C-alpha positions as CSV (number, residue, x, y, z in Angstrom):
1,N,-100.4,55.7,125.9
2,A,-99.0,52.4,127.1
3,V,-98.9,51.0,123.6
4,L,-97.2,54.2,122.3
5,S,-94.6,54.0,125.1
6,I,-93.8,50.4,124.3
7,I,-93.4,51.2,120.6
8,L,-91.1,54.1,121.4
9,W,-89.1,51.9,123.7
10,V,-88.7,49.2,121.0
11,L,-87.7,51.8,118.4
12,S,-85.1,53.2,120.8
13,Q,-83.4,49.8,121.0
14,V,-82.9,49.8,117.2
15,Q,-79.6,51.6,116.4
16,L,-77.5,51.9,113.2
17,Q,-74.1,53.5,113.2
18,E,-72.2,54.3,110.0
19,S,-68.4,54.4,110.1
20,G,-65.7,55.0,107.5
21,P,-63.5,57.8,106.1
22,S,-64.9,61.3,106.2
23,L,-63.2,62.1,102.8
24,V,-62.4,60.1,99.7
25,K,-60.5,61.4,96.7
26,P,-61.8,61.0,93.2
27,S,-60.9,57.6,91.6
28,Q,-60.6,56.0,95.0
29,T,-63.0,53.5,96.6
30,L,-65.4,54.5,99.2
31,S,-65.8,51.9,101.9
32,L,-68.5,52.3,104.6
33,T,-69.7,50.1,107.4
34,C,-73.1,50.1,109.1
35,T,-73.1,48.4,112.5
36,V,-76.6,47.6,113.8
37,S,-78.0,46.7,117.2
38,G,-81.4,45.9,118.5
39,F,-82.4,43.6,115.6
40,S,-81.0,40.8,113.4
41,L,-79.8,41.3,109.9
42,T,-81.5,38.0,109.1
43,S,-84.9,39.5,110.0
44,Y,-84.8,42.9,108.4
45,A,-83.4,44.5,105.2
46,V,-80.8,47.2,105.5
47,G,-80.3,49.8,102.8
48,W,-78.1,52.7,102.0
49,V,-79.2,56.2,100.9
50,R,-77.2,59.3,100.2
51,Q,-77.9,63.0,100.0
52,A,-75.8,65.4,98.0
53,P,-75.7,69.1,99.0
54,G,-79.0,70.7,97.9
55,K,-80.4,67.5,96.5
56,A,-83.0,65.0,97.5
57,L,-82.3,61.6,99.1
58,E,-81.2,59.0,96.6
59,W,-81.4,55.3,97.1
60,V,-78.0,53.6,96.8
61,G,-78.8,50.0,97.4
62,G,-79.5,47.4,100.1
63,I,-79.4,43.9,101.3
64,S,-82.5,41.8,102.2
65,S,-83.0,39.7,105.3
66,G,-82.3,36.7,103.1
67,G,-79.0,38.2,101.8
68,S,-80.0,39.2,98.3
69,T,-78.9,42.6,97.1
70,G,-80.5,45.4,95.2
71,Y,-78.6,48.3,93.6
72,N,-79.3,51.6,92.1
73,P,-78.9,50.9,88.3
74,A,-76.8,54.0,87.9
75,L,-74.3,52.7,90.5
76,K,-74.5,49.0,89.9
77,S,-71.3,48.5,88.0
78,R,-69.3,50.2,90.8
79,L,-71.2,49.2,93.9
80,S,-71.1,46.2,96.2
81,I,-73.1,45.7,99.4
82,T,-72.3,42.8,101.7
83,R,-73.0,41.8,105.3
84,D,-71.5,40.0,108.2
85,T,-74.3,38.7,110.4
86,S,-71.8,37.5,113.1
87,K,-70.7,41.1,113.5
88,S,-74.1,42.7,112.7
89,Q,-72.5,44.8,110.0
90,V,-73.5,45.8,106.5
91,S,-70.7,47.1,104.3
92,L,-70.8,49.4,101.2
93,S,-68.1,49.6,98.7
94,L,-68.3,52.2,95.8
95,S,-65.3,52.2,93.5
96,S,-64.0,54.9,91.2
97,V,-65.8,57.7,93.0
98,T,-66.3,61.0,91.3
99,T,-67.5,64.4,92.4
100,E,-71.0,63.1,91.6
101,D,-70.7,60.7,94.5
102,M,-70.0,63.5,97.0
103,A,-72.8,63.2,99.5
104,L,-73.7,62.2,103.0
105,Y,-74.3,58.4,103.2
106,Y,-76.8,56.9,105.6
107,C,-77.8,53.3,106.4
108,A,-81.3,52.5,107.4
109,R,-83.4,49.5,108.4
110,D,-86.6,48.6,106.6
111,T,-89.7,48.9,108.8
112,V,-91.2,45.5,107.7
113,R,-89.8,42.3,109.1
114,G,-88.5,39.9,106.4
115,S,-88.6,42.7,103.7
116,Q,-86.8,42.9,100.4
117,C,-84.5,45.6,99.3
118,G,-86.1,47.0,96.1
119,N,-85.8,50.7,95.1
120,P,-87.9,52.8,97.5
121,D,-87.2,56.1,95.7
122,K,-90.9,56.7,95.1
123,N,-91.4,56.8,98.9
124,L,-88.5,59.1,99.7
125,P,-89.2,62.7,100.6
126,T,-88.6,65.3,98.0
């Protein structure tokens, strides 16, 4: 019980908060920011996923603890993910949005320290 309590306390210190416009019109650029606390961006990868109405979660892309990026191939030409370690922020920019991009966007931290940012779609719930 003590170990579980410690784990739950540690997890409660990890927070990620998305911010950005609630609505973007077709052909515009979607810009979102994920501000993190409780961990360092140089220690953990942070990724973006999205969920369109009635559809499963879809991996968008991410940035590793070392700063390398990985993108969903279908979005790669329109997508940019960057970070500002001094502000503990990860930013997403998706240009020329269409109705296909209408979804809820979430940022998430990897569970493994020092991890990469490959496509985890096979592990996402259906």
